[in-house]
Each structure stands twice: as C-alpha cells, then as structure tokens.
C-alpha positions in Angstrom: 0.6 98.8 265.3 -1.3 98.1 268.0 -0.7 97.5 271.5 -2.1 94.3 271.5 -1.2 92.8 267.9 2.5 93.8 268.9 2.0 91.5 272.4 1.1 88.8 270.2 3.0 89.4 267.6 6.3 89.6 269.9 4.7 86.4 272.1 4.9 88.4 274.7 1.7 87.9 275.8 0.0 84.3 273.5 -3.9 85.8 272.6 -4.6 88.7 271.6 -7.5 88.5 273.3 -5.8 87.9 276.3 -3.5 91.0 275.3 -6.8 93.4 275.4 -7.7 92.1 278.7 -5.0 92.6 280.7 -4.4 96.2 278.5 -8.1 97.0 279.6 -6.9 95.9 283.7 -4.2 99.4 283.7 -1.7 96.8 283.6 0.2 97.5 281.1 1.7 101.3 280.4 4.1 102.9 277.5 6.4 105.4 278.3 5.1 105.8 281.7 1.2 106.5 280.6 -1.4 103.5 280.9 -2.3 102.5 278.1 -5.2 100.8 276.3 -5.5 97.7 273.7 -5.9 99.9 271.5 -2.8 102.7 271.9 -0.1 102.4 269.6 2.7 101.5 269.7 6.0 102.7 268.4 9.9 101.5 267.5 11.7 102.8 270.6 8.7 103.0 273.3 9.0 101.5 276.7 6.7 98.6 277.8 6.0 98.5 281.3 3.8 95.0 281.5 2.4 94.2 285.1 2.0 89.7 285.3 0.5 88.9 288.6 3.2 89.5 291.2 6.3 89.7 288.3 7.1 93.4 286.5 8.7 93.7 282.6 10.1 96.6 281.4 11.5 95.7 277.5 11.9 98.3 275.0 10.5 97.9 271.3 13.3 97.8 268.7 11.1 96.6 266.2 7.5 96.5 264.5 7.0 93.5 262.0 3.0 92.4 260.9 3.9 88.2 261.9 6.9 86.8 262.9 8.2 83.5 263.6 8.6 81.4 266.4 12.7 82.7 266.5 12.2 86.0 265.6 9.7 87.2 267.6 12.1 87.7 271.5 14.2 90.0 268.0 11.0 92.7 268.3 12.3 93.9 272.1 14.5 94.3 274.5 14.1 93.6 278.4 15.1 95.9 280.2 14.5 94.9 283.7 12.4 92.4 285.8 11.5 92.2 288.6 9.3 90.6 291.2 6.0 92.9 292.9 4.3 92.3 296.4 0.7 91.3 295.4 -1.9 94.1 295.3 
C-alpha cells in the first residue's frame, strides 16, 4: 500500500493530500530511510513521522483499503512519541 494512502486510512494524517505534502518535505521515514508519498508500506515496517515539534514512531500492524474510525488505530501501534526541538 502507498504511504500516503496508509496514513489516511489509519488516520495518522487526516487527508491524503496533506500526507503527500508531509512526505514530500522529507518528514517521514520508513525503516530509517526518507520516504516519498508513493513509497510502499508493508506489515512490520516502522514509520517515523515528524509533526512540528513532535516525532512519532509507529509500527505497521495490518493493512486495509478502508477502515472505520474505531478500527483505524488497530492498523498501527505507537512505538515511541517524543518532543523534538523546533528546527
């Protein structure tokens, strides 16, 4: 599954266009490698996402084409969440 689609379906980022913008700015890594919006995400991958002063690391648990709001957070598990100084 494409990175931008996974971020939208899992509701880590609300809109796919916003997920694409964040990825294109180099703020998302898959297994330590800077990812593009079109990068492929697989079960077991670790995503590191930088939101302003917050950095969240999540592990992909499952992939679905669509997910209801209640089941969206079951697609990933949070490994680490930390504050980082503003750049």
